[in-house]
Structure formats: structure tokens, C-alpha cells
C-alpha positions, -999 to +999 in steps of 0.1 A: -527-408-642-510-421-611-520-415-575-492-390-570-502-369-600-539-370-588-528-357-554-507-330-569-536-318-591-560-318-561-535-298-541-531-273-570-568-266-569-568-261-532-538-237-535-556-216-560-585-213-536-561-201-508-564-233-488-527-236-483-528-259-453-549-285-470-528-282-501-496-288-481-511-319-465-519-334-499-485-325-514-468-343-485-488-374-493-480-368-530-443-370-524-446-403-506-469-417-533-445-405-561-415-422-545-436-454-542-445-451-579-409-441-589-424-410-604-396-385-601-413-357-621-444-356-598-422-360-567-403-329-576-434-311-587-450-318-553-418-305-536-421-273-557-457-267-548-451-276-512-425-249-507-449-224-521-477-235-498-454-234-467-443-199-476-479-188-478-484-203-443-455-183-430-435-215-423-403-202-438-379-225-419-399-256-430-400-242-465-362-238-465-358-274-454-381-287-481-364-266-508-330-280-496-343-315-499-358-307-533-325-294-545-306-325-534-333-347-550-332-328-583-295-332-585-298-369-577-324-373-605-304-351-628-332-326-634-316-292-640-349-275-644-360-285-609-325-275-595-332-240-608-367-240-592-354-253-559-327-226-558-354-199-564-374-214-536-344-215-513-339-178-520-376-171-512-373-188-478-340-171-470-356-137-477-382-144-451-357-156-426-329-131-429-333-106-458-311-079-443-283-102-432-281-122-465-294-099-492-261-097-510-259-135-512-296-139-521-294-113-548-264-130-564-282-163-564-313-148-579-294-131-607-277-163-615-311-181-616-325-153-638-296-159-663-303-196-663-340-190-668-332-167-697-309-193-713-337-219-710-362-193-723-386-202-694-407-170-689-423-183-657-390-186-638-377-154-652-408-137-637-404-155-604-368-143-601-377-107-611-406-108-587-383-115-558-356-092-570-380-062-575-399-066-542-368-071-521-346-045-538-374-021-529-373-032-493-335-028-492-339+007-506-322-002-540-348+019-557-333+021-592-328-017-593-364-022-580-377-001-609-356-019-634-367-054-623-404-044-621-403-029-656-384-059-670-410-082-654-440-063-668-423-064-702-421-102-702-458-107-695-480-118-725-517-126-727-509-163-724-483-161-696-490-185-668-502-166-636-499-133-656-524-116-632-504-126-602-472-112-615-488-080-626-502-077-591-467-080-576-449-057-601-476-030-598-473-032-560-435-025-563-443+005-585-469+017-559-443+015-531-417+033-553-440+062-560-451+063-523-414+067-515-410+094-540-440+112-525-460+110-557-494+101-543-514+102-575-491+077-592-489+056-560-527+054-559-529+045-596-505+016-593-521+005-560-555+003-577-539-017-606-523-041-582-556-046-564-574-051-597-550-079-608-552-096-574-590-097-578-586-111-613-562-138-600-589-148-576-567-162-548-583-149-516-550-147-497-535-123-524-567-103-525-565-097-488-528-087-491-535-063-520-565-048-502-543-043-471-516-025-493-543-003-508-557+005-473-522+015-461-518+038-490-551+055-483-541+058-447-508+074-455-526+099-477-550+108-449-580+091-465-591+075-432-626+065-441-614+047-473-587+029-454-612+019-426-637+005-452-610-016-468-599-030-435-635-039-427-637-058-460-605-076-450-621-087-417-650-103-436-626-119-461-603-132-434-632-148-416-645-164-447-609-176-456-602-186-420-570-166-417-564-157-381-533-135-388-552-115-415-582-111-392-559-099-364-541-074-387-574-059-401-590-057-366-560-039-352-561-013-380-598-009-376-593-001-339-565+024-347-585+042-374-618+042-356-601+061-328-587+087-352-622+090-367-635+096-332-656+065-332-649+059-295-672+030-288-664+012-320-627+017-314-631+001-280-650-029-295-623-034-321-596-031-294-612-057-273-616-080-303-580-075-312-570-085-276-591-116-277-576-126-311-540-120-299-546-141-268-560-170-289-530-169-312-506-166-283-490-136-300-473-115-274-465-084-295-501-081-308-514-087-273-493-058-259-505-036-287-541-045-281-538-038-243-526-003-251-553+001-278-578-005-250-561+022-229-563+047-258-600+039-265-610+041-229-591+074-224-609+089-254-642+079-238-632+095-205-632+062-187-600+068-169-603+042-141-607+013-167-579+028-188-556+027-157-562-010-152-554-018-188-523+004-187-511-014-156-518-048-172-500-036-204-470-025-183-467-058-165-473-079-196-447-059-216-422-063-188-427-100-186-424-104-224-394-080-226-412-056-250-393-025-240-411-001-264-446-012-252-434-011-216-423+025-220-456+034-236-476+018-208-456+036-182-462+069-200-500+062-199-499+053-162-482+086-155-507+105-176-536+089-160-522+094-126-520+131-131-557+132-142-572+116-111-566+110-075-553+075-067-578+050-053-576+049-015-564+013-015-534+024-036-521+048-010-518+022+018-483+011+010-455+021-014-455+050-038-484+056-062-464+045-093-449+015-075-484+005-064-496+008-100-471-016-112-475-041-084-444-033-064-443-031-026 
């Protein structure tokens, strides 16, 4: 086994453990090594796996560039199988970058890839096409097509199918979303539980976190607040173990929101503060604006109006700076509400109107 093949195998193991960043680093080294060894097959295989790792890291633009390079290299090496794979990866990246604007083009490409995969009798790539078609047809409200693709995909899976549990997780998730849309909660929950079960079987922590989040959202939509809260708490623990800042942020924000609805005021405030700290560390302006307002809501619920006012003021100014109009409007509404509930501090009446003073104007 050459050095490139060894790097590719190591990266594959890391990928299965959810360590996408480390996997991507090894795959980049593998591409260089494969070129030095004139090993075209492992070079293209490293490209293939690198695009998947980048997509899991939410680096869609970079994944698109790698897939484009892979497609050109596959054509140069006259490897039609890898041309097919590269095209599917291109579609996957385009979906993340501009699904609504380019869905017609993407869908046509995927259907063409599906036909090629069927002609080659390659189940894995048929499933990959159907996975993307089903999930995104659902997003684009093409419900009949989404159902057809999901059922077609499930029908292809056999006991020895590669990554069978992953594909079942994806297709059952589509069926969960479909039944939620149809307002059939029992069926939606059944498919949600199946999706989560197969994510657990697959064992990839990133997919388990995603499946658990979907299930938590389903419980939340059905009014099962405690069940949703418990699942998001599990996701916080998993995200910390997996070192995923974005998943940690998401679960913490949801914990803050649900704790408030469960009237767990102090815990809601703790989670809101944690969400704010995480957002600032990640330099994520939208999450920071949300977290500032979450602090306002929690403090207001605890009858700590003075502190709530300062967070509302900060949220208003931050949203204004970041041009987040919806959050700015919400912050102003909170300022007005809090103003009616208390007398303004003496220092606030020295110059300018009460509201102008609140937002720092003179």
C-alpha cells in the first residue's frame, strides 16, 4: 500500500468518527502524495472524500472548488465513474450555496446522474442522488417528488448496502418532515424515531447530533417541551465531546428558549448567558443578537426590569450596527415595553427624550 492510500484510509477512519477537520487535512496530504506516486485512483478518491469532509464542516464554497477540480481531473484521467461522483458532489455544494436560485438546474443534473448510476448498476451513487433529490424536493415543497425519491431510495437498500444505516436515517427524516407537513403527528414521530435509531446505528456523532436535533424539533412542534428540552441537553453534552461549536450553540439557544417556556427562569437566564458567550466567541452576529434578546426575555420573566433594559438597549444598538432589522425591531419593542413598566432612571432624563436616551442619541 502506498503512502497516499494509507493517508486516505486514516482519513476515512477519522471521518467515521466525526473528526472532519482532521480528515480533511489528511486528505489534502493524500492528494499531494498520490500525484507524486502517479496514483490516479487514490488521488480521485481523496478528492471525493475531501468534498464530503468540507461539506460536513459547512465549507460549501471550498467544497465546490474541490469538486470542480476533481471533475476536471477525472476527465483528464478518463475516469467516468469519478466524473459521476464529482458531479454529484458539485450538486451537493450548489445546494448549500444557492438551492432556491438553482434548484431547477441542480435537479436536472441529479436526475442525469441518477440515470448514469442506474446504467452502471452502482447502488451507492443511486442512493446518493436520491438522498439529495428527496431532501431538497421536500425543502422546495415538491412533496410528491420527495415521497417518490425517499421510497425509491428505501427500496434500493439491502442488508449489505454500503452505509445503509446512513441512507435509512436520511430517507426516514424526509418521511418525518413530510408527515409533519401533512399534520400527521403520530406518523411524523414514528419516522423521526426511526431516523434517530439509524443515526445511532451508523455511529457518526455528527449525524447523531443532527438526528437528535430533528427529533427535538418534532417534540417541540407537538408541544412536548420537556422531551425536546431533554434532547437538546443531550446534544449539548454530545457537542462538547465532539468539539462542535455550532452544534453547542444551537442546542444552548434552544435550551434557553424552552427553559423560559417551562418557566425555569434562572436556568433560562443561565442558558441565555451561555449562548451569548458562545456567539461572541464564534463572532456570529445573528446568534449574538438572538442571545442578547434571550437575556432580555429571561430577565423580564424574573422581574429584573433594570437589567433587562440594559440588555434591550445593547441588543438595539448591536442589531442596528449589524443591520439586523428584525432583531432591531424586537429590541425597540422591548425597550418600549420596559419603559412603560418603570420610571426612567434620573440620569436618563437629563437630556433628550426617554427613548432617544435609551438608544444612545442626544
